[in-house]
Backbone as CSV, one residue per row, in Angstrom:
resi,resn,N_x,N_y,N_z,CA_x,CA_y,CA_z,C_x,C_y,C_z
1,UNK,126.585,141.536,207.854,126.060,142.715,208.535,124.761,143.180,207.898
2,UNK,124.762,143.223,206.551,123.551,143.622,205.850,122.413,142.667,206.147
3,UNK,122.765,141.363,206.237,121.737,140.358,206.533,121.116,140.605,207.900
4,UNK,121.957,140.939,208.884,121.465,141.208,210.236,120.545,142.419,210.240
5,UNK,120.962,143.499,209.562,120.141,144.701,209.496,118.811,144.427,208.799
6,UNK,118.846,143.602,207.741,117.627,143.249,207.012,116.645,142.508,207.914
7,UNK,117.180,141.571,208.703,116.337,140.790,209.613,115.733,141.685,210.688
8,UNK,116.564,142.602,211.246,116.057,143.529,212.263,114.945,144.420,211.684
9,UNK,115.149,144.839,210.430,114.135,145.666,209.770,112.820,144.936,209.631
10,UNK,112.904,143.663,209.233,111.690,142.862,209.109,110.995,142.699,210.450
11,UNK,111.791,142.502,211.510,111.221,142.338,212.841,110.493,143.597,213.291
12,UNK,111.093,144.760,213.021,110.456,146.021,213.393,109.185,146.248,212.592
13,UNK,109.216,145.906,211.303,108.038,146.059,210.456,106.919,145.163,210.934
14,UNK,107.245,143.913,211.258,106.242,142.964,211.747,105.648,143.445,213.062
15,UNK,106.520,143.970,213.941,106.067,144.466,215.242,105.110,145.628,215.070
16,UNK,105.430,146.541,214.150,104.567,147.705,213.925,103.226,147.277,213.365
17,UNK,103.239,146.309,212.432,101.990,145.819,211.852,101.126,145.153,212.911
18,UNK,101.752,144.369,213.769,101.013,143.660,214.809,100.391,144.630,215.791
19,UNK,101.141,145.698,216.147,100.615,146.684,217.085,99.428,147.404,216.493
20,UNK,99.485,147.738,215.191,98.394,148.470,214.563,97.132,147.640,214.492
21,UNK,97.279,146.294,214.494,96.100,145.445,214.432,95.286,145.489,215.723
22,UNK,95.883,145.990,216.799,95.175,146.067,218.064,94.215,147.243,218.116
23,UNK,94.326,148.149,217.156,93.512,149.350,217.163,92.824,149.503,215.805
24,UNK,91.608,150.060,215.845,90.903,150.402,214.617,90.594,151.886,214.683
25,UNK,91.155,152.648,213.770,90.974,154.101,213.793,90.031,154.519,212.673
26,UNK,89.218,155.498,212.959,88.257,155.971,211.975,88.320,157.484,211.867
27,UNK,88.052,158.010,210.693,87.883,159.445,210.525,86.529,159.801,211.122
28,UNK,86.529,160.304,212.355,85.282,160.505,213.075,84.334,161.478,212.398
29,UNK,84.851,162.477,211.664,83.987,163.467,211.022,83.070,162.833,209.992
30,UNK,83.464,161.697,209.427,82.648,161.023,208.434,81.373,160.439,209.037
31,UNK,81.357,160.225,210.352,80.157,159.727,211.017,79.272,160.860,211.542
32,UNK,79.707,162.106,211.345,78.940,163.272,211.808,78.942,164.347,210.730
33,UNK,78.409,164.040,209.549,78.506,164.977,208.429,77.459,166.094,208.491
34,UNK,77.502,166.902,209.556,76.562,168.013,209.688,77.102,169.263,209.013
35,UNK,76.210,170.034,208.438,76.573,171.324,207.871,75.329,172.208,207.890
36,UNK,75.501,173.464,207.635,74.366,174.385,207.643,73.323,173.946,206.613
37,UNK,72.077,173.826,207.067,70.992,173.396,206.185,70.663,171.916,206.277
38,UNK,71.477,171.140,206.986,71.165,169.721,207.175,69.833,169.567,207.899
39,UNK,68.999,168.657,207.397,67.681,168.416,207.991,67.519,166.929,208.233
40,UNK,66.972,166.575,209.406,66.644,165.177,209.642,65.342,165.048,210.412
41,UNK,64.696,163.907,210.235,63.444,163.578,210.915,63.687,162.372,211.801
42,UNK,63.307,162.479,213.068,63.387,161.354,213.998,61.993,160.794,214.226
43,UNK,61.844,159.504,213.935,60.609,158.784,214.225,60.830,158.023,215.527
44,UNK,60.059,158.379,216.565,60.301,157.849,217.908,59.092,157.037,218.378
45,UNK,59.372,155.845,218.894,58.329,154.986,219.466,58.693,154.643,220.900
46,UNK,57.748,154.877,221.808,57.941,154.576,223.229,56.896,153.549,223.663
47,UNK,57.371,152.384,224.119,56.478,151.310,224.578,56.650,151.154,226.086
48,UNK,55.528,151.171,226.820,55.546,151.013,228.272,54.655,149.842,228.666
49,UNK,55.218,148.921,229.447,54.479,147.739,229.876,54.559,147.629,231.401
50,UNK,53.410,147.452,232.025,53.328,147.160,233.462,52.287,146.056,233.604
51,UNK,52.756,144.826,233.515,51.835,143.681,233.472,50.946,143.578,234.716
52,UNK,51.447,143.758,235.940,50.571,143.665,237.110,49.430,144.678,237.098
53,UNK,49.667,145.845,236.483,48.628,146.877,236.419,47.830,146.840,235.130
54,UNK,48.206,145.941,234.228,47.494,145.843,232.952,47.754,147.013,232.020
55,UNK,48.950,147.601,232.116,49.290,148.762,231.276,50.141,148.302,230.098
56,UNK,49.655,148.613,228.891,50.390,148.309,227.660,50.215,149.506,226.726
57,UNK,51.092,150.465,226.836,50.947,151.717,226.101,52.030,151.854,225.032
58,UNK,51.622,152.405,223.894,52.559,152.716,222.824,52.339,154.156,222.373
59,UNK,53.386,154.951,222.447,53.336,156.323,221.965,54.266,156.465,220.772
60,UNK,53.848,157.283,219.821,54.683,157.528,218.643,54.625,159.004,218.291
61,UNK,55.788,159.571,218.001,55.834,160.963,217.580,57.012,161.168,216.643
62,UNK,56.995,162.290,215.953,58.087,162.630,215.033,58.630,164.007,215.389
63,UNK,59.937,164.146,215.220,60.622,165.408,215.471,61.461,165.762,214.250
64,UNK,61.532,167.043,213.955,62.394,167.512,212.867,63.479,168.404,213.449
65,UNK,64.697,168.219,212.966,65.818,169.067,213.385,66.445,169.711,212.160
66,UNK,66.730,170.997,212.266,67.381,171.745,211.193,68.653,172.376,211.753
67,UNK,69.776,172.151,211.078,71.019,172.822,211.454,70.963,174.227,210.857
68,UNK,70.732,175.213,211.720,70.531,176.588,211.254,71.833,177.281,210.881
69,UNK,72.885,177.017,211.649,74.159,177.675,211.362,75.302,176.882,211.977
70,UNK,76.495,177.128,211.453,77.711,176.485,211.956,78.736,177.574,212.241
71,UNK,79.268,177.571,213.451,80.289,178.532,213.835,81.594,177.780,214.109
72,UNK,82.701,178.308,213.611,84.006,177.664,213.792,84.918,178.589,214.580
73,UNK,85.461,178.074,215.689,86.381,178.818,216.534,87.658,177.993,216.679
74,UNK,88.665,178.322,215.887,89.908,177.548,215.871,89.576,176.074,215.605
75,UNK,89.803,175.199,216.603,89.539,173.767,216.420,88.166,173.350,216.955
76,UNK,87.337,174.324,217.297,86.017,174.041,217.858,84.932,174.402,216.848
77,UNK,83.952,173.504,216.684,82.818,173.757,215.804,81.519,173.697,216.605
78,UNK,80.629,174.638,216.357,79.311,174.632,216.983,78.238,174.576,215.907
79,UNK,77.319,173.623,216.092,76.226,173.429,215.152,74.930,173.825,215.864
80,UNK,74.388,174.988,215.528,73.178,175.488,216.175,71.949,174.930,215.453
81,UNK,71.063,174.305,216.228,69.948,173.562,215.643,68.597,173.994,216.219
82,UNK,67.555,173.838,215.418,66.179,174.051,215.861,65.448,172.715,215.831
83,UNK,64.710,172.439,216.898,63.934,171.207,217.002,62.450,171.528,216.842
84,UNK,61.767,170.749,215.993,60.348,170.973,215.720,59.555,169.700,216.031
85,UNK,58.333,169.886,216.521,57.382,168.792,216.688,56.259,168.975,215.681
86,UNK,55.712,167.843,215.201,54.658,167.922,214.206,53.305,168.017,214.887
87,UNK,52.575,169.084,214.579,51.234,169.307,215.111,50.229,168.681,214.144
88,UNK,49.698,167.511,214.527,48.790,166.794,213.621,47.490,167.552,213.401
89,UNK,47.031,168.297,214.402,45.762,169.029,214.252,45.883,170.160,213.240
90,UNK,47.080,170.764,213.177,47.292,171.871,212.239,48.065,171.440,211.006
91,UNK,48.548,170.166,211.017,49.320,169.618,209.899,50.529,170.487,209.554
92,UNK,51.246,170.879,210.587,52.442,171.684,210.345,53.442,171.481,211.489
93,UNK,54.689,171.874,211.212,55.747,171.770,212.213,55.725,172.984,213.121
94,UNK,55.838,172.741,214.437,55.881,173.800,215.435,57.239,173.735,216.133
95,UNK,57.933,174.867,216.200,59.242,174.856,216.846,59.089,174.563,218.336
96,UNK,59.956,173.679,218.839,59.866,173.266,220.239,60.997,173.878,221.072
97,UNK,62.234,173.767,220.596,63.342,174.353,221.343,64.578,174.457,220.456
98,UNK,65.551,175.194,220.958,66.838,175.375,220.279,67.908,174.626,221.070
99,UNK,68.854,174.011,220.361,69.979,173.358,221.027,71.191,173.430,220.111
100,UNK,72.330,172.960,220.609,73.495,172.938,219.734,74.449,171.808,220.103
101,UNK,75.231,171.412,219.097,76.336,170.466,219.283,77.634,171.252,219.292
102,UNK,78.569,170.795,220.110,79.895,171.396,220.144,80.916,170.298,219.899
103,UNK,81.631,170.398,218.784,82.577,169.359,218.395,83.993,169.905,218.439
104,UNK,84.828,169.225,219.227,86.245,169.535,219.283,87.013,168.323,218.761
105,UNK,88.327,168.369,218.818,89.106,167.223,218.357,89.021,166.056,219.336
106,UNK,88.461,166.307,220.531,88.396,165.264,221.557,86.998,164.758,221.867
107,UNK,85.960,165.544,221.562,84.628,165.142,222.009,83.527,165.832,221.223
108,UNK,82.334,165.230,221.297,81.113,165.832,220.782,80.169,166.013,221.960
109,UNK,79.844,167.276,222.272,78.921,167.596,223.358,77.601,168.076,222.781
110,UNK,76.510,167.772,223.489,75.196,168.253,223.102,74.642,169.108,224.234
111,UNK,74.301,170.358,223.933,73.734,171.289,224.895,72.245,171.427,224.591
112,UNK,71.417,170.917,225.474,69.979,170.905,225.196,69.176,171.057,226.482
113,UNK,68.302,172.052,226.491,67.386,172.308,227.599,68.110,172.313,228.953
114,UNK,69.150,173.107,229.028,69.938,173.317,230.247,70.669,172.066,230.723
115,UNK,70.935,171.136,229.813,71.699,169.948,230.148,72.807,169.754,229.113
116,UNK,73.874,169.095,229.542,75.005,168.823,228.658,75.243,167.319,228.632
117,UNK,75.317,166.757,227.425,75.526,165.317,227.263,76.813,165.087,226.480
118,UNK,77.640,164.179,226.963,78.866,163.800,226.258,78.520,162.685,225.279
119,UNK,78.260,163.060,224.030,77.759,162.124,223.033,78.821,161.132,222.556
120,UNK,80.000,161.657,222.193,81.082,160.817,221.665,82.424,161.383,222.109
121,UNK,83.425,160.538,222.114,84.800,160.997,222.325,85.633,160.562,221.122
122,UNK,86.660,161.346,220.808,87.494,161.092,219.642,88.950,160.898,220.042
123,UNK,89.700,160.164,219.235,89.302,159.435,218.022,88.498,158.188,218.359
124,UNK,87.844,157.644,217.348,86.932,156.519,217.553,87.678,155.194,217.488
125,UNK,88.278,154.827,218.591,88.929,153.529,218.699,87.954,152.511,219.277
126,UNK,88.042,151.291,218.816,87.250,150.204,219.380,87.560,150.073,220.873
127,UNK,86.488,149.910,221.668,86.545,149.730,223.128,86.796,151.021,223.912
128,UNK,86.948,152.160,223.241,87.021,153.418,223.970,85.719,153.625,224.742
129,UNK,85.813,154.041,225.991,84.589,154.258,226.773,84.608,155.622,227.449
130,UNK,83.432,156.118,227.797,83.300,157.442,228.410,81.995,157.513,229.198
131,UNK,81.896,158.542,230.026,80.706,158.757,230.848,79.788,159.755,230.148
132,UNK,78.686,159.270,229.612,77.707,160.111,228.915,77.182,161.224,229.825
133,UNK,77.148,160.954,231.134,76.574,161.889,232.106,77.633,162.751,232.804
134,UNK,78.811,162.863,232.218,79.919,163.572,232.846,79.537,164.955,233.365
135,UNK,78.729,165.689,232.614,78.402,167.072,232.964,76.996,167.211,233.549
136,UNK,76.480,166.151,234.133,75.139,166.186,234.712,75.176,165.780,236.182
137,UNK,74.012,165.772,236.816,73.919,165.376,238.221,74.145,163.884,238.407
138,UNK,74.197,163.138,237.297,74.446,161.696,237.363,75.897,161.358,237.052
139,UNK,76.775,162.323,237.218,78.181,162.146,236.836,78.872,161.011,237.575
140,UNK,78.365,160.637,238.751,79.023,159.580,239.532,78.549,158.178,239.159
141,UNK,77.748,158.058,238.103,77.266,156.745,237.680,78.421,155.867,237.194
142,UNK,78.234,154.560,237.336,79.244,153.611,236.852,78.975,153.207,235.404
143,UNK,77.862,153.633,234.851,77.499,153.282,233.475,78.413,154.019,232.497
144,UNK,78.907,153.301,231.511,79.790,153.885,230.508,79.307,153.550,229.100
145,UNK,79.379,154.554,228.225,79.205,154.294,226.797,80.531,153.805,226.249
146,UNK,80.484,152.990,225.199,81.732,152.487,224.628,81.564,152.214,223.139
147,UNK,82.674,152.335,222.422,82.679,151.999,220.995,82.770,150.482,220.881
148,UNK,81.694,149.868,220.412,81.666,148.415,220.260,82.289,147.994,218.928
149,UNK,81.946,148.717,217.872,82.520,148.461,216.549,82.698,149.781,215.824
150,UNK,83.698,149.851,214.976,83.884,151.039,214.149,84.434,150.614,212.796
151,UNK,83.904,151.214,211.740,84.287,150.902,210.356,84.067,149.433,210.023
152,UNK,82.936,148.889,210.485,82.621,147.487,210.232,81.337,147.354,209.401
153,UNK,81.263,146.270,208.628,80.064,145.948,207.867,78.939,145.599,208.836
154,UNK,77.727,146.127,208.568,76.619,145.877,209.476,75.289,145.906,208.745
155,UNK,74.351,145.119,209.268,72.966,145.158,208.801,72.174,145.987,209.804
156,UNK,71.717,147.160,209.378,70.959,148.053,210.247,69.567,148.245,209.650
157,UNK,68.566,147.779,210.374,67.171,147.927,209.946,66.951,147.337,208.553
158,UNK,67.631,146.226,208.276,67.434,145.529,207.008,68.278,146.026,205.864
159,UNK,69.109,147.027,206.097,69.988,147.559,205.058,71.450,147.271,205.403
160,UNK,72.236,146.931,204.394,73.649,146.609,204.590,74.493,147.851,204.350
161,UNK,75.369,148.174,205.322,76.290,149.300,205.201,77.703,148.784,205.446
162,UNK,78.653,149.249,204.628,80.010,148.700,204.738,80.857,149.350,205.825
163,UNK,80.484,150.559,206.270,81.252,151.227,207.322,80.300,151.809,208.359
164,UNK,80.251,151.190,209.521,79.326,151.634,210.564,80.045,151.800,211.897
165,UNK,79.416,152.581,212.752,79.878,152.781,214.124,78.765,152.323,215.054
166,UNK,79.081,151.416,215.982,78.109,150.933,216.960,78.582,151.348,218.343
167,UNK,77.719,152.073,219.056,78.033,152.530,220.410,77.103,151.840,221.394
168,UNK,77.677,151.190,222.387,76.905,150.590,223.468,76.866,151.577,224.636
169,UNK,75.658,151.965,225.034,75.497,152.899,226.144,75.327,152.166,227.475
170,UNK,74.623,151.057,227.436,74.391,150.280,228.656,73.967,148.872,228.242
171,UNK,74.765,147.885,228.565,74.473,146.504,228.202,74.669,145.628,229.438
172,UNK,73.560,145.200,230.027,73.647,144.424,231.263,72.398,143.554,231.373
173,UNK,72.569,142.256,231.567,71.424,141.345,231.630,71.654,140.232,232.641
174,UNK,70.571,139.829,233.309,70.557,138.654,234.180,69.237,137.941,233.927
175,UNK,68.916,136.953,234.766,67.632,136.256,234.616,66.446,137.151,234.951
176,UNK,66.662,138.174,235.783,65.520,138.980,236.234,65.483,140.388,235.639
177,UNK,66.501,140.784,234.889,66.428,142.092,234.241,67.274,142.088,232.969
178,UNK,66.949,143.052,232.104,67.701,143.224,230.865,67.751,144.705,230.538
179,UNK,68.971,145.221,230.400,69.169,146.601,229.998,70.065,146.604,228.762
180,UNK,69.534,147.059,227.658,70.329,147.216,226.442,70.045,148.593,225.864
181,UNK,71.091,149.266,225.465,70.966,150.606,224.914,72.116,150.794,223.931
182,UNK,71.798,150.862,222.641,72.862,150.983,221.647,72.442,151.881,220.493
183,UNK,73.441,152.581,219.944,73.229,153.495,218.818,74.044,153.042,217.622
184,UNK,73.516,153.339,216.434,74.164,152.947,215.183,74.369,154.178,214.304
185,UNK,75.600,154.337,213.821,75.945,155.420,212.902,76.461,154.807,211.598
186,UNK,76.307,155.559,210.513,76.800,155.105,209.214,77.720,156.176,208.634
187,UNK,78.865,155.727,208.149,79.845,156.664,207.563,79.206,157.447,206.411
188,UNK,79.430,158.749,206.412,78.937,159.687,205.400,77.422,159.891,205.437
189,UNK,76.758,159.320,206.438,75.319,159.550,206.624,75.059,160.172,207.995
190,UNK,75.581,159.520,209.044,75.391,160.019,210.399,74.647,159.030,211.269
191,UNK,74.109,159.529,212.386,73.323,158.697,213.284,72.118,158.145,212.534
192,UNK,71.796,156.854,212.771,70.694,156.229,212.051,69.633,155.625,212.970
193,UNK,70.058,155.017,214.087,69.070,154.289,214.892,69.581,154.109,216.312
194,UNK,68.648,154.193,217.260,68.970,153.883,218.666,67.814,153.091,219.263
195,UNK,68.167,152.066,220.009,67.158,151.264,220.694,67.562,151.069,222.142
196,UNK,66.679,151.449,223.042,66.924,151.361,224.478,65.845,150.479,225.101
197,UNK,66.274,149.383,225.735,65.343,148.410,226.303,65.637,148.208,227.782
198,UNK,64.582,148.301,228.591,64.694,148.041,230.028,63.557,147.099,230.425
199,UNK,63.909,145.878,230.843,62.908,144.866,231.198,63.185,144.346,232.610
200,UNK,62.140,144.275,233.409,62.210,143.677,234.740,61.310,142.445,234.753
201,UNK,61.846,141.341,235.265,61.083,140.084,235.301,61.465,139.328,236.571
202,UNK,60.988,139.859,237.710,61.402,139.296,238.997,60.273,138.610,239.760
203,UNK,59.228,138.213,239.046,58.125,137.499,239.706,58.531,136.034,239.922
204,UNK,58.463,135.511,241.154,58.895,134.125,241.421,58.047,133.079,240.716
205,UNK,56.856,133.478,240.257,55.972,132.519,239.574,56.278,132.379,238.091
206,UNK,57.203,133.190,237.565,57.534,133.120,236.146,58.339,131.859,235.848
207,UNK,58.232,131.413,234.600,59.048,130.304,234.119,60.358,130.879,233.594
208,UNK,61.433,130.726,234.370,62.703,131.362,234.023,63.476,130.616,232.937
209,UNK,62.881,129.560,232.402,63.493,128.913,231.248,63.112,129.633,229.954
210,UNK,62.113,130.491,230.045,61.681,131.272,228.879,62.561,132.503,228.710
211,UNK,62.700,132.998,227.486,63.418,134.263,227.279,62.735,135.380,228.064
212,UNK,63.499,136.330,228.536,62.942,137.388,229.365,61.881,138.205,228.639
213,UNK,61.976,138.269,227.310,60.986,139.009,226.517,59.610,138.356,226.563
214,UNK,59.550,137.083,226.967,58.271,136.360,227.027,57.709,136.280,228.450
215,UNK,58.337,136.939,229.395,57.857,136.933,230.785,58.096,138.310,231.417
216,UNK,57.631,139.337,230.727,57.845,140.721,231.167,56.915,141.076,232.324
217,UNK,57.501,141.628,233.358,56.710,142.212,234.439,56.511,143.706,234.170
218,UNK,57.609,144.428,234.002,57.557,145.822,233.565,58.628,146.030,232.501
219,UNK,58.362,146.967,231.615,59.329,147.230,230.550,59.145,148.626,229.992
220,UNK,60.262,149.178,229.518,60.255,150.441,228.790,61.148,150.248,227.568
221,UNK,60.597,150.504,226.399,61.328,150.303,225.142,61.236,151.583,224.326
222,UNK,62.385,152.124,223.974,62.440,153.349,223.179,63.196,153.071,221.890
223,UNK,62.587,153.425,220.765,63.214,153.239,219.464,63.205,154.571,218.718
224,UNK,64.377,154.969,218.239,64.489,156.213,217.477,65.159,155.923,216.139
225,UNK,64.457,156.218,215.073,64.989,156.008,213.728,65.082,157.351,213.009
226,UNK,66.201,157.597,212.360,66.428,158.897,211.738,66.390,158.808,210.218
227,UNK,65.756,159.805,209.617,65.685,159.947,208.162,66.249,161.317,207.804
228,UNK,67.077,161.364,206.762,67.713,162.610,206.373,67.067,163.203,205.136
229,UNK,67.036,164.541,205.079,66.473,165.239,203.936,65.191,165.940,204.307
230,UNK,64.820,166.935,203.506,63.617,167.718,203.743,62.379,166.891,203.401
231,UNK,61.424,166.715,204.337,60.223,165.936,204.046,59.316,166.663,203.052
232,UNK,58.512,165.889,202.345,57.574,166.477,201.381,56.393,167.108,202.095
């Protein structure tokens, strides 16, 4: 009898271990370590290409965000932030607008310039997906953000991090178009980088054996890199 119970116990233990391997759970707060006084700088590059019109433009700007205050309401946290743009002519930061994040046990919302964005959903399980535009006029879109990786080793911008979160916002490619949009977070640091690429290559005269990046008709490329701490 004891032998039978022992075997059943092992079977239940094995079953529980196997089930847990199907999910990867992360302490989501570690990927969003905001507090009052947190400061970050976003370096943003926007590349626009329209080959038929001969347009090849690159814009670059920097933004500073300061978490001015944090309000806690039961299980809800609000992080009130100020956004600044750098005025090169005056060599100083000029306030641009105010926004806030609202974090509950289920989601992270961003309220900015009369729009609401569903940034993340919790807990952070691999393959969890959500509609970033849930609270906007684009709510009926079929595009979904999803957790591609969580708590995984990754090389981001040439640096190795042992615990990262990768979110895919839109990943779709064919011979005539390419849409990639993904964000990278690092545990105990926060959001680090986002790259959004949209390429159209539908000219019948193109050599379709070439990578789409080498036969661009039109393209929009946005890169945002974040640095933490007060700038000098």
